[in-house]
LOZA-47195 format. One record per atom (N, C-alpha, C): atom name; residue in one letter; chain; residue number from 1; x, y, z. Coordinates in Angstrom, 2 decimals, always signed. Example, Ala and Ser with C-alpha at 12.3 -4.5 7.8 and 13.67 -1.06 7.14 Angstrom:
  a r c   k    east   north      up
  N a A   1  +13.19   -5.69   +7.80
 CA a A   1  +12.30   -4.50   +7.80
  C a A   1  +13.20   -3.30   +7.80
  N s A   2  +12.85   -2.25   +7.08
 CA s A   2  +13.67   -1.06   +7.14
  C s A   2  +12.90   +0.03   +7.87
END
This chain:
  a r c   k    east   north      up
  N m A   1 +134.90  +97.91 +100.14
 CA m A   1 +134.73  +99.33  +99.90
  C m A   1 +133.35  +99.54  +99.27
  N v A   2 +132.68 +100.57  +99.69
 CA v A   2 +131.38 +100.94  +99.15
  C v A   2 +131.58 +102.13  +98.22
  N i A   3 +130.98 +102.05  +97.06
 CA i A   3 +130.99 +103.16  +96.10
  C i A   3 +129.56 +103.35  +95.63
  N a A   4 +129.09 +104.58  +95.70
 CA a A   4 +127.75 +104.89  +95.19
  C a A   4 +127.91 +105.50  +93.80
  N v A   5 +126.95 +105.22  +92.95
 CA v A   5 +126.94 +105.79  +91.61
  C v A   5 +125.59 +106.44  +91.39
  N a A   6 +125.60 +107.73  +91.17
 CA a A   6 +124.37 +108.47  +90.89
  C a A   6 +124.18 +108.55  +89.39
  N i A   7 +123.02 +108.12  +88.93
 CA i A   7 +122.72 +108.21  +87.49
  C i A   7 +122.04 +109.56  +87.27
  N d A   8 +122.81 +110.57  +87.36
 CA d A   8 +122.30 +111.93  +87.35
  C d A   8 +123.39 +112.82  +86.76
  N e A   9 +123.00 +114.00  +86.32
 CA e A   9 +124.02 +114.94  +85.87
  C e A   9 +124.02 +116.23  +86.67
  N a A  10 +123.13 +116.32  +87.66
 CA a A  10 +123.04 +117.52  +88.50
  C a A  10 +123.95 +117.35  +89.72
  N t A  11 +125.21 +117.64  +89.54
 CA t A  11 +126.22 +117.42  +90.58
  C t A  11 +125.85 +118.11  +91.88
  N d A  12 +125.37 +119.35  +91.81
 CA d A  12 +125.03 +120.07  +93.04
  C d A  12 +123.91 +119.39  +93.81
  N e A  13 +122.92 +118.85  +93.10
 CA e A  13 +121.82 +118.16  +93.78
  C e A  13 +122.29 +116.85  +94.40
  N v A  14 +123.18 +116.15  +93.72
 CA v A  14 +123.72 +114.91  +94.26
  C v A  14 +124.57 +115.22  +95.49
  N r A  15 +125.30 +116.31  +95.46
 CA r A  15 +126.11 +116.71  +96.62
  C r A  15 +125.24 +116.86  +97.87
  N v A  16 +124.08 +117.47  +97.71
 CA v A  16 +123.16 +117.65  +98.84
  C v A  16 +122.71 +116.29  +99.37
  N l A  17 +122.34 +115.38  +98.47
 CA l A  17 +121.90 +114.05  +98.89
  C l A  17 +123.05 +113.24  +99.51
  N a A  18 +124.27 +113.51  +99.09
 CA a A  18 +125.42 +112.76  +99.58
  C a A  18 +126.02 +113.35 +100.85
  N d A  19 +125.47 +114.45 +101.31
 CA d A  19 +125.99 +115.10 +102.51
  C d A  19 +125.98 +114.10 +103.67
  N g A  20 +127.13 +113.93 +104.29
 CA g A  20 +127.25 +113.01 +105.41
  C g A  20 +127.62 +111.59 +105.02
  N i A  21 +127.57 +111.27 +103.75
 CA i A  21 +127.97 +109.93 +103.29
  C i A  21 +129.49 +109.89 +103.26
  N t A  22 +130.06 +108.83 +103.80
 CA t A  22 +131.51 +108.76 +103.97
  C t A  22 +132.22 +107.94 +102.90
  N y A  23 +131.50 +107.49 +101.89
 CA y A  23 +132.12 +106.73 +100.81
  C y A  23 +132.01 +107.52  +99.51
  N p A  24 +132.81 +107.16  +98.52
 CA p A  24 +132.78 +107.92  +97.26
  C p A  24 +131.42 +107.83  +96.56
  N v A  25 +131.01 +108.95  +95.98
 CA v A  25 +129.79 +109.01  +95.18
  C v A  25 +130.22 +109.47  +93.79
  N l A  26 +130.06 +108.60  +92.82
 CA l A  26 +130.45 +108.89  +91.44
  C l A  26 +129.21 +109.28  +90.63
  N m A  27 +129.43 +109.93  +89.53
 CA m A  27 +128.33 +110.35  +88.65
  C m A  27 +128.39 +109.53  +87.35
  N d A  28 +127.24 +109.07  +86.90
 CA d A  28 +127.11 +108.35  +85.64
  C d A  28 +125.96 +108.96  +84.85
  N p A  29 +126.17 +110.16  +84.28
 CA p A  29 +125.07 +110.83  +83.58
  C p A  29 +124.61 +110.10  +82.32
  N d A  30 +125.42 +109.21  +81.79
 CA d A  30 +125.04 +108.47  +80.59
  C d A  30 +124.45 +107.10  +80.90
  N h A  31 +124.32 +106.77  +82.17
 CA h A  31 +123.67 +105.54  +82.62
  C h A  31 +124.35 +104.27  +82.10
  N l A  32 +125.65 +104.31  +81.98
 CA l A  32 +126.36 +103.14  +81.47
  C l A  32 +126.25 +101.94  +82.41
  N l A  33 +126.25 +102.20  +83.72
 CA l A  33 +126.15 +101.08  +84.66
  C l A  33 +124.78 +100.42  +84.64
  N t A  34 +123.74 +101.18  +84.32
 CA t A  34 +122.41 +100.55  +84.26
  C t A  34 +122.35  +99.53  +83.12
  N e A  35 +123.09  +99.78  +82.07
 CA e A  35 +123.17  +98.81  +80.97
  C e A  35 +124.06  +97.63  +81.36
  N l A  36 +125.21  +97.94  +81.92
 CA l A  36 +126.18  +96.90  +82.26
  C l A  36 +125.61  +95.87  +83.23
  N y A  37 +124.85  +96.35  +84.22
 CA y A  37 +124.32  +95.46  +85.25
  C y A  37 +122.81  +95.20  +85.13
  N a A  38 +122.20  +95.55  +84.01
 CA a A  38 +120.77  +95.34  +83.76
  C a A  38 +119.91  +95.91  +84.89
  N i A  39 +120.18  +97.15  +85.24
 CA i A  39 +119.44  +97.83  +86.29
  C i A  39 +118.33  +98.64  +85.65
  N s A  40 +117.10  +98.39  +86.10
 CA s A  40 +115.97  +99.12  +85.53
  C s A  40 +115.31 +100.04  +86.55
  N n A  41 +115.58  +99.85  +87.80
 CA n A  41 +114.99 +100.70  +88.81
  C n A  41 +115.99 +100.90  +89.94
  N v A  42 +115.81 +101.99  +90.63
 CA v A  42 +116.71 +102.33  +91.71
  C v A  42 +115.92 +102.45  +93.00
  N p A  43 +116.53 +102.20  +94.13
 CA p A  43 +117.95 +101.91  +94.29
  C p A  43 +118.26 +100.48  +93.88
  N a A  44 +119.47 +100.26  +93.48
 CA a A  44 +119.97  +98.93  +93.16
  C a A  44 +121.39  +98.83  +93.68
  N v A  45 +121.71  +97.67  +94.24
 CA v A  45 +123.03  +97.44  +94.80
  C v A  45 +123.61  +96.19  +94.15
  N v A  46 +124.86  +96.26  +93.73
 CA v A  46 +125.58  +95.11  +93.17
  C v A  46 +126.79  +94.86  +94.06
  N w A  47 +126.97  +93.63  +94.49
 CA w A  47 +128.14  +93.28  +95.29
  C w A  47 +129.20  +92.72  +94.35
  N i A  48 +130.38  +93.29  +94.39
 CA i A  48 +131.49  +92.84  +93.55
  C i A  48 +132.64  +92.48  +94.48
  N d A  49 +133.17  +91.27  +94.32
 CA d A  49 +134.23  +90.84  +95.24
  C d A  49 +135.59  +91.40  +94.85
  N e A  50 +136.58  +91.06  +95.63
 CA e A  50 +137.94  +91.59  +95.42
  C e A  50 +138.57  +91.12  +94.11
  N n A  51 +137.99  +90.11  +93.47
 CA n A  51 +138.49  +89.63  +92.18
  C n A  51 +137.70  +90.19  +91.00
  N g A  52 +136.79  +91.13  +91.30
 CA g A  52 +136.02  +91.76  +90.23
  C g A  52 +134.82  +90.94  +89.77
  N r A  53 +134.48  +89.89  +90.51
 CA r A  53 +133.32  +89.06  +90.16
  C r A  53 +132.09  +89.53  +90.92
  N i A  54 +130.94  +89.36  +90.29
 CA i A  54 +129.69  +89.71  +90.95
  C i A  54 +129.38  +88.65  +92.00
  N a A  55 +129.37  +89.06  +93.28
 CA a A  55 +129.06  +88.14  +94.37
  C a A  55 +127.56  +88.07  +94.61
  N r A  56 +126.86  +89.15  +94.31
 CA r A  56 +125.40  +89.20  +94.39
  C r A  56 +124.93  +90.20  +93.35
  N p A  57 +124.08  +89.77  +92.43
 CA p A  57 +123.65  +90.69  +91.37
  C p A  57 +122.76  +91.80  +91.91
  N n A  58 +122.43  +92.73  +91.02
 CA n A  58 +121.69  +93.90  +91.45
  C n A  58 +120.42  +93.52  +92.22
  N a A  59 +120.30  +94.16  +93.35
 CA a A  59 +119.17  +93.93  +94.25
  C a A  59 +118.60  +95.28  +94.65
  N s A  60 +117.33  +95.30  +94.92
 CA s A  60 +116.66  +96.51  +95.37
  C s A  60 +116.94  +96.68  +96.86
  N e A  61 +117.94  +97.47  +97.16
 CA e A  61 +118.38  +97.68  +98.54
  C e A  61 +118.65  +99.16  +98.77
  N f A  62 +118.71  +99.54 +100.04
 CA f A  62 +118.99 +100.92 +100.40
  C f A  62 +120.33 +101.02 +101.11
  N g A  63 +121.06 +102.09 +100.81
 CA g A  63 +122.33 +102.36 +101.48
  C g A  63 +122.19 +103.39 +102.59
  N t A  64 +121.06 +104.06 +102.64
 CA t A  64 +120.77 +105.02 +103.70
  C t A  64 +119.31 +104.85 +104.11
  N d A  65 +118.93 +105.53 +105.17
 CA d A  65 +117.54 +105.50 +105.61
  C d A  65 +116.78 +106.74 +105.16
  N m A  66 +117.31 +107.43 +104.16
 CA m A  66 +116.71 +108.68 +103.69
  C m A  66 +115.24 +108.51 +103.30
  N f A  67 +114.89 +107.36 +102.71
 CA f A  67 +113.52 +107.16 +102.23
  C f A  67 +112.74 +106.15 +103.08
  N s A  68 +113.21 +105.86 +104.28
 CA s A  68 +112.56 +104.85 +105.12
  C s A  68 +111.12 +105.19 +105.42
  N e A  69 +110.85 +106.43 +105.71
 CA e A  69 +109.48 +106.83 +106.03
  C e A  69 +108.56 +106.60 +104.82
  N f A  70 +109.09 +106.86 +103.64
 CA f A  70 +108.32 +106.72 +102.40
  C f A  70 +108.13 +105.25 +102.01
  N t A  71 +109.19 +104.44 +102.18
 CA t A  71 +109.15 +103.06 +101.70
  C t A  71 +108.79 +102.04 +102.77
  N g A  72 +108.98 +102.41 +104.04
 CA g A  72 +108.77 +101.45 +105.11
  C g A  72 +109.92 +100.47 +105.28
  N r A  73 +111.03 +100.70 +104.58
 CA r A  73 +112.20  +99.81 +104.66
  C r A  73 +113.40 +100.60 +105.17
  N t A  74 +114.22  +99.94 +105.96
 CA t A  74 +115.47 +100.55 +106.42
  C t A  74 +116.64  +99.83 +105.78
  N r A  75 +117.80 +100.38 +105.98
 CA r A  75 +119.02  +99.80 +105.40
  C r A  75 +119.58  +98.66 +106.25
  N e A  76 +119.15  +98.53 +107.49
 CA e A  76 +119.82  +97.64 +108.44
  C e A  76 +119.84  +96.18 +108.00
  N g A  77 +118.75  +95.64 +107.47
 CA g A  77 +118.76  +94.25 +107.02
  C g A  77 +119.81  +94.02 +105.94
  N h A  78 +119.91  +94.96 +105.01
 CA h A  78 +120.91  +94.86 +103.96
  C h A  78 +122.31  +94.98 +104.54
  N f A  79 +122.50  +95.90 +105.46
 CA f A  79 +123.82  +96.08 +106.08
  C f A  79 +124.22  +94.82 +106.85
  N d A  80 +123.27  +94.15 +107.51
 CA d A  80 +123.59  +92.89 +108.19
  C d A  80 +124.09  +91.85 +107.19
  N q A  81 +123.46  +91.80 +106.02
 CA q A  81 +123.91  +90.86 +104.98
  C q A  81 +125.33  +91.21 +104.52
  N i A  82 +125.61  +92.49 +104.33
 CA i A  82 +126.95  +92.90 +103.90
  C i A  82 +127.98  +92.55 +104.97
  N r A  83 +127.65  +92.81 +106.23
 CA r A  83 +128.59  +92.47 +107.32
  C r A  83 +128.90  +90.98 +107.32
  N a A  84 +127.89  +90.14 +107.14
 CA a A  84 +128.11  +88.68 +107.11
  C a A  84 +128.99  +88.29 +105.94
  N w A  85 +128.81  +88.97 +104.80
 CA w A  85 +129.63  +88.67 +103.62
  C w A  85 +131.08  +89.08 +103.87
  N v A  86 +131.28  +90.28 +104.37
 CA v A  86 +132.64  +90.79 +104.59
  C v A  86 +133.36  +90.01 +105.69
  N r A  87 +132.68  +89.76 +106.78
 CA r A  87 +133.32  +89.12 +107.94
  C r A  87 +133.46  +87.61 +107.81
  N e A  88 +132.44  +86.96 +107.20
 CA e A  88 +132.40  +85.50 +107.21
  C e A  88 +132.32  +84.88 +105.82
  N g A  89 +132.24  +85.71 +104.78
 CA g A  89 +132.13  +85.18 +103.42
  C g A  89 +130.77  +84.59 +103.11
  N v A  90 +129.77  +84.92 +103.90
 CA v A  90 +128.43  +84.38 +103.73
  C v A  90 +127.63  +85.32 +102.84
  N v A  91 +127.13  +84.77 +101.74
 CA v A  91 +126.27  +85.57 +100.86
  C v A  91 +124.82  +85.10 +101.05
  N p A  92 +123.87  +85.97 +100.84
 CA p A  92 +122.46  +85.57 +100.98
  C p A  92 +122.09  +84.47  +99.99
  N n A  93 +121.03  +83.75 +100.30
 CA n A  93 +120.57  +82.67  +99.43
  C n A  93 +120.23  +83.14  +98.03
  N d A  94 +119.86  +84.41  +97.90
 CA d A  94 +119.47  +84.92  +96.59
  C d A  94 +120.67  +85.37  +95.74
  N a A  95 +121.88  +85.21  +96.25
 CA a A  95 +123.06  +85.69  +95.53
  C a A  95 +123.30  +84.97  +94.21
  N d A  96 +122.78  +83.77  +94.07
 CA d A  96 +122.96  +83.04  +92.81
  C d A  96 +121.80  +83.25  +91.85
  N s A  97 +120.98  +84.25  +92.13
 CA s A  97 +119.84  +84.56  +91.25
  C s A  97 +120.33  +84.97  +89.88
  N e A  98 +119.63  +84.47  +88.88
 CA e A  98 +119.92  +84.87  +87.50
  C e A  98 +119.13  +86.15  +87.21
  N i A  99 +119.80  +87.15  +86.73
 CA i A  99 +119.15  +88.40  +86.36
  C i A  99 +119.08  +88.44  +84.85
  N a A 100 +117.87  +88.59  +84.34
 CA a A 100 +117.70  +88.63  +82.88
  C a A 100 +118.38  +89.86  +82.30
  N d A 101 +118.93  +89.69  +81.12
 CA d A 101 +119.49  +90.83  +80.41
  C d A 101 +118.37  +91.81  +80.06
  N l A 102 +118.74  +93.03  +79.80
 CA l A 102 +117.76  +94.00  +79.31
  C l A 102 +117.27  +93.54  +77.96
  N d A 103 +115.97  +93.71  +77.71
 CA d A 103 +115.46  +93.31  +76.40
  C d A 103 +115.74  +94.41  +75.37
  N d A 104 +115.40  +94.14  +74.13
 CA d A 104 +115.71  +95.09  +73.06
  C d A 104 +115.05  +96.46  +73.28
  N d A 105 +113.81  +96.47  +73.76
 CA d A 105 +113.14  +97.75  +74.02
  C d A 105 +113.85  +98.52  +75.13
  N e A 106 +114.27  +97.82  +76.17
 CA e A 106 +114.97  +98.48  +77.28
  C e A 106 +116.32  +99.04  +76.81
  N l A 107 +117.01  +98.28  +75.99
 CA l A 107 +118.28  +98.78  +75.45
  C l A 107 +118.05  +99.99  +74.54
  N d A 108 +117.03  +99.90  +73.68
 CA d A 108 +116.72 +101.04  +72.82
  C d A 108 +116.30 +102.27  +73.64
  N a A 109 +115.57 +102.03  +74.72
 CA a A 109 +115.17 +103.15  +75.59
  C a A 109 +116.40 +103.86  +76.16
  N r A 110 +117.40 +103.09  +76.54
 CA r A 110 +118.62 +103.70  +77.08
  C r A 110 +119.37 +104.49  +76.00
  N l A 111 +119.37 +103.98  +74.79
 CA l A 111 +120.00 +104.72  +73.70
  C l A 111 +119.27 +106.04  +73.45
  N h A 112 +117.94 +105.99  +73.44
 CA h A 112 +117.16 +107.22  +73.28
  C h A 112 +117.42 +108.17  +74.44
  N f A 113 +117.52 +107.63  +75.65
 CA f A 113 +117.80 +108.48  +76.81
  C f A 113 +119.14 +109.18  +76.64
  N r A 114 +120.16 +108.41  +76.24
 CA r A 114 +121.49 +109.00  +76.06
  C r A 114 +121.49 +110.07  +74.99
  N l A 115 +120.80 +109.79  +73.87
 CA l A 115 +120.69 +110.79  +72.81
  C l A 115 +119.97 +112.04  +73.32
  N a A 116 +118.90 +111.85  +74.07
 CA a A 116 +118.15 +112.98  +74.62
  C a A 116 +119.03 +113.81  +75.54
  N a A 117 +119.76 +113.15  +76.43
 CA a A 117 +120.63 +113.88  +77.36
  C a A 117 +121.70 +114.66  +76.60
  N h A 118 +122.28 +114.03  +75.57
 CA h A 118 +123.29 +114.71  +74.76
  C h A 118 +122.69 +115.93  +74.05
  N l A 119 +121.54 +115.73  +73.42
 CA l A 119 +120.89 +116.84  +72.70
  C l A 119 +120.53 +117.97  +73.67
  N r A 120 +120.08 +117.62  +74.85
 CA r A 120 +119.75 +118.63  +75.85
  C r A 120 +120.98 +119.44  +76.22
  N r A 121 +122.10 +118.74  +76.46
 CA r A 121 +123.35 +119.45  +76.81
  C r A 121 +123.81 +120.33  +75.65
  N a A 122 +123.48 +119.93  +74.41
 CA a A 122 +123.86 +120.71  +73.22
  C a A 122 +122.87 +121.84  +72.92
  N g A 123 +121.80 +121.92  +73.73
 CA g A 123 +120.83 +123.00  +73.54
  C g A 123 +119.67 +122.68  +72.62
  N d A 124 +119.53 +121.44  +72.18
 CA d A 124 +118.43 +121.05  +71.30
  C d A 124 +117.30 +120.46  +72.14
  N e A 125 +116.50 +121.32  +72.75
 CA e A 125 +115.43 +120.88  +73.65
  C e A 125 +114.36 +120.06  +72.90
  N a A 126 +114.03 +120.45  +71.67
 CA a A 126 +113.00 +119.73  +70.90
  C a A 126 +113.49 +118.31  +70.57
  N g A 127 +114.72 +118.20  +70.12
 CA g A 127 +115.29 +116.88  +69.84
  C g A 127 +115.37 +116.04  +71.10
  N a A 128 +115.77 +116.67  +72.20
 CA a A 128 +115.85 +115.95  +73.47
  C a A 128 +114.47 +115.43  +73.87
  N a A 129 +113.45 +116.27  +73.73
 CA a A 129 +112.09 +115.87  +74.11
  C a A 129 +111.62 +114.66  +73.30
  N r A 130 +111.92 +114.66  +71.99
 CA r A 130 +111.52 +113.52  +71.15
  C r A 130 +112.16 +112.22  +71.64
  N h A 131 +113.43 +112.30  +71.99
 CA h A 131 +114.12 +111.08  +72.43
  C h A 131 +113.73 +110.68  +73.85
  N f A 132 +113.48 +111.64  +74.74
 CA f A 132 +112.97 +111.29  +76.07
  C f A 132 +111.61 +110.60  +75.94
  N d A 133 +110.75 +111.12  +75.04
 CA d A 133 +109.44 +110.51  +74.81
  C d A 133 +109.58 +109.09  +74.27
  N a A 134 +110.48 +108.91  +73.32
 CA a A 134 +110.70 +107.57  +72.75
  C a A 134 +111.20 +106.61  +73.82
  N a A 135 +112.10 +107.06  +74.66
 CA a A 135 +112.62 +106.22  +75.74
  C a A 135 +111.50 +105.81  +76.68
  N a A 136 +110.62 +106.75  +77.03
 CA a A 136 +109.52 +106.46  +77.95
  C a A 136 +108.51 +105.50  +77.32
  N r A 137 +108.29 +105.60  +76.01
 CA r A 137 +107.38 +104.66  +75.35
  C r A 137 +107.95 +103.24  +75.36
  N l A 138 +109.26 +103.12  +75.19
 CA l A 138 +109.90 +101.80  +75.13
  C l A 138 +110.03 +101.15  +76.51
  N a A 139 +110.21 +101.94  +77.54
 CA a A 139 +110.41 +101.40  +78.90
  C a A 139 +109.63 +102.27  +79.89
  N p A 140 +108.29 +102.20  +79.84
 CA p A 140 +107.46 +103.15  +80.59
  C p A 140 +107.54 +103.03  +82.11
  N l A 141 +108.00 +101.91  +82.64
 CA l A 141 +108.07 +101.73  +84.09
  C l A 141 +109.50 +101.67  +84.59
  N d A 142 +110.44 +102.07  +83.79
 CA d A 142 +111.86 +102.02  +84.12
  C d A 142 +112.27 +103.36  +84.75
  N f A 143 +112.54 +103.33  +86.05
 CA f A 143 +112.90 +104.55  +86.76
  C f A 143 +114.22 +105.13  +86.27
  N t A 144 +115.13 +104.27  +85.78
 CA t A 144 +116.42 +104.78  +85.31
  C t A 144 +116.28 +105.52  +83.99
  N v A 145 +115.12 +105.40  +83.38
 CA v A 145 +114.84 +106.12  +82.14
  C v A 145 +113.80 +107.22  +82.39
  N v A 146 +112.63 +106.84  +82.85
 CA v A 146 +111.53 +107.79  +82.96
  C v A 146 +111.75 +108.77  +84.11
  N r A 147 +112.04 +108.26  +85.30
 CA r A 147 +112.25 +109.17  +86.43
  C r A 147 +113.52 +109.98  +86.25
  N a A 148 +114.56 +109.36  +85.72
 CA a A 148 +115.82 +110.08  +85.52
  C a A 148 +115.66 +111.24  +84.54
  N a A 149 +114.70 +111.12  +83.62
 CA a A 149 +114.46 +112.20  +82.66
  C a A 149 +113.70 +113.38  +83.28
  N m A 150 +113.01 +113.14  +84.37
 CA m A 150 +112.16 +114.19  +84.94
  C m A 150 +112.91 +115.49  +85.21
  N p A 151 +114.01 +115.48  +85.97
 CA p A 151 +114.69 +116.76  +86.21
  C p A 151 +115.31 +117.35  +84.94
  N l A 152 +115.66 +116.49  +83.99
 CA l A 152 +116.23 +116.97  +82.74
  C l A 152 +115.18 +117.65  +81.87
  N r A 153 +113.92 +117.31  +82.14
 CA r A 153 +112.80 +117.90  +81.40
  C r A 153 +112.15 +119.04  +82.17
  N g A 154 +112.74 +119.40  +83.31
 CA g A 154 +112.19 +120.48  +84.11
  C g A 154 +111.07 +120.03  +85.04
  N e A 155 +110.90 +118.73  +85.22
 CA e A 155 +109.89 +118.19  +86.12
  C e A 155 +110.53 +117.80  +87.43
  N s A 156 +109.76 +117.83  +88.49
 CA s A 156 +110.27 +117.45  +89.80
  C s A 156 +110.39 +115.93  +89.88
  N p A 157 +111.56 +115.42  +90.28
 CA p A 157 +111.69 +113.97  +90.41
  C p A 157 +110.90 +113.41  +91.59
  N f A 158 +110.28 +114.29  +92.40
 CA f A 158 +109.40 +113.86  +93.48
  C f A 158 +108.06 +114.56  +93.39
  N g A 159 +107.71 +115.02  +92.21
 CA g A 159 +106.46 +115.75  +91.99
  C g A 159 +105.35 +114.84  +91.49
  N e A 160 +104.34 +115.46  +90.93
 CA e A 160 +103.15 +114.77  +90.47
  C e A 160 +103.48 +113.66  +89.46
  N e A 161 +104.39 +113.95  +88.52
 CA e A 161 +104.75 +112.94  +87.51
  C e A 161 +105.38 +111.71  +88.15
  N f A 162 +106.22 +111.95  +89.18
 CA f A 162 +106.85 +110.84  +89.88
  C f A 162 +105.81 +109.95  +90.55
  N f A 163 +104.86 +110.56  +91.25
 CA f A 163 +103.86 +109.76  +91.96
  C f A 163 +102.94 +109.02  +90.99
  N k A 164 +102.70 +109.59  +89.83
 CA k A 164 +101.93 +108.89  +88.80
  C k A 164 +102.73 +107.67  +88.31
  N l A 165 +104.02 +107.85  +88.04
 CA l A 165 +104.89 +106.74  +87.64
  C l A 165 +104.92 +105.68  +88.73
  N l A 166 +105.08 +106.09  +89.97
 CA l A 166 +105.15 +105.15  +91.08
  C l A 166 +103.86 +104.33  +91.18
  N e A 167 +102.73 +104.99  +91.03
 CA e A 167 +101.44 +104.29  +91.08
  C e A 167 +101.33 +103.26  +89.95
  N e A 168 +101.70 +103.65  +88.73
 CA e A 168 +101.65 +102.71  +87.61
  C e A 168 +102.60 +101.55  +87.84
  N y A 169 +103.77 +101.83  +88.37
 CA y A 169 +104.77 +100.82  +88.66
  C y A 169 +104.23  +99.82  +89.69
  N q A 170 +103.63 +100.33  +90.75
 CA q A 170 +103.09  +99.45  +91.78
  C q A 170 +101.90  +98.65  +91.26
  N e A 171 +101.04  +99.27  +90.44
 CA e A 171  +99.91  +98.55  +89.87
  C e A 171 +100.37  +97.42  +88.95
  N a A 172 +101.54  +97.57  +88.35
 CA a A 172 +102.10  +96.54  +87.47
  C a A 172 +102.86  +95.47  +88.25
  N g A 173 +102.83  +95.54  +89.58
 CA g A 173 +103.52  +94.54  +90.39
  C g A 173 +104.94  +94.91  +90.74
  N s A 174 +105.32  +96.18  +90.59
 CA s A 174 +106.67  +96.67  +90.90
  C s A 174 +107.75  +95.88  +90.18
  N p A 175 +107.70  +95.85  +88.85
 CA p A 175 +108.71  +95.08  +88.10
  C p A 175 +110.11  +95.64  +88.32
  N f A 176 +111.04  +94.75  +88.58
 CA f A 176 +112.41  +95.14  +88.90
  C f A 176 +113.36  +94.17  +88.24
  N h A 177 +114.33  +94.69  +87.53
 CA h A 177 +115.37  +93.85  +86.92
  C h A 177 +116.39  +93.55  +88.01
  N g A 178 +116.18  +92.50  +88.72
 CA g A 178 +117.10  +92.17  +89.79
  C g A 178 +116.39  +91.46  +90.93
  N i A 179 +117.07  +91.36  +92.04
 CA i A 179 +116.53  +90.70  +93.21
  C i A 179 +115.65  +91.69  +93.96
  N t A 180 +114.41  +91.30  +94.20
 CA t A 180 +113.52  +92.16  +94.97
  C t A 180 +113.61  +91.75  +96.44
  N p A 181 +113.49  +92.71  +97.32
 CA p A 181 +113.64  +92.39  +98.75
  C p A 181 +112.45  +91.60  +99.28
  N a A 182 +112.71  +90.84 +100.31
 CA a A 182 +111.61  +90.16 +100.99
  C a A 182 +110.76  +91.22 +101.68
  N p A 183 +109.46  +91.00 +101.76
 CA p A 183 +108.60  +92.01 +102.39
  C p A 183 +108.94  +92.21 +103.85
END
């Protein structure tokens, strides 16, 4: 079974993106799964077997071709791997990769993000801004923190700030907590 988890709180916007998707799409506005699975950038896919064990840790993969034109990657290679796993029990060679835990700054960034989101929902925009800023200072290239804050701060998640973040991320070698795809 495939389950998508959106680390977002804008249900209506996620509905638009999920249009046509035939599997459940859950919302995680507090980003609990990013902590649980040490996810620092999206998209990320975790394979969990029928016994609840991680069969392949978080990997930078796509579940749709929505961003293929932008990224130059399609979902098909990943889907072929999933089919081999489901049909034949074959996992990719990278499935035994060790994924480092989030470091203290990354964990603190997530706590600041959660505080910021809570304060924003409570109407404390100034308090939210302070914590969003603190989160970004602690994990400046973490899309689950910096990019996820963009719409909550009234910025476009695909606007100028996003492309600046993307450029900095790429200049830093595209750091990813997890398995990076083969070129």
